[in-house]
N, C-alpha and C positions, 0 to 999 in steps of 0.2 A: 498390483498397481505400483509401478516402479518409481513414480514421481513422489509418492507420499513420504518416503524416508528423506528425500532431498528437501522437500518442503518443511518437514519437521526439523531437520538440521538447520535450515535457514531461519526458521522461527526461533529455535533455541538460541542461535547466534544473535539474532536481532534482539531478543529479550535480554540477553546478557549484556549486549552493547547498550541497550536502553537503561538497564540498571546501573551500569558503570557511568553512563553519561548523566544520569539523574543526580549523581553526587556532585557534579560540577556546578558552579555558580555561573549561570549565563543569563543574559538579558532575554526576556521572553520575546519570541519572534512574533511579529504582527501578522495576523491572518489577513489575507486579501478580502476586501469587501466584495461580496457576491450578492447580487439582487436575487429575489425569489425566482423570477423566470429563468435567469441565468443558472441558478442553482439546480432547478429542476432539469434543465437541459443538460447541464454538466453531469448530474447524477445519472441520467438516462444514457448518456454517451459513455460514462464510466462503466456502467453495468454492461453495456453492449461490448465494450472493449475487454472487460473481465471475462465475459462468456466466450469471446472469440480467442483470447490469448491464454487466459489462466484456467478457464473452465474445462479445458480439454483434459487436464490432469488433476485439478483441485476443485473441491466444493468450497463455497465461500466460507471462510473461517469466522469465528465469533469476533466481535468488535475488540480491537486492541487500541491502545493509545496511539494517536497519530504519528508520534515519533517512531514507535516500534514498527508500525505498519510501513512507514516510509523506508526504514532500514531493510525490511523484508523485500519491499518492492524494488529497491535499488539493486539488491542481490539478484532477484529474479529477473529484473530487466536485462541484465547481461546474459543470463541463461536462456531467456525466451526471445531475446533480440527484439524487444519492443521499443518504440520511440519514446523520447522523453515526454512528449505530449500525451501519449497513451498512458504512460506511467502516472502522470499528474491527474488524468481523468479517473483512472482506476483508484488512485489514492483518495481522491475526493469522494468517489462512490463508497469506498471501504470505510471511510471515517465519518460519514454523515449519517 
């Protein structure tokens, strides 16, 4: 499995960045308000996009904090050439 080392490296980098960023004092970001029906639809679309784009090389990882997962997805977005909308839906799926 060639992609596993790349994913692990991206994960380590993301967690390192998360640890470094957690020391900074920032105002908390406001999460968008998502209604239950919309959330179910977004989660289903995110899972579908994960399986189509990420599932070729990766099994779904354990839950990570949303910030760490966002960093990993940003790095993988470039490598997997997925759209920003796909990235947002996968992030929603991975953090819910």
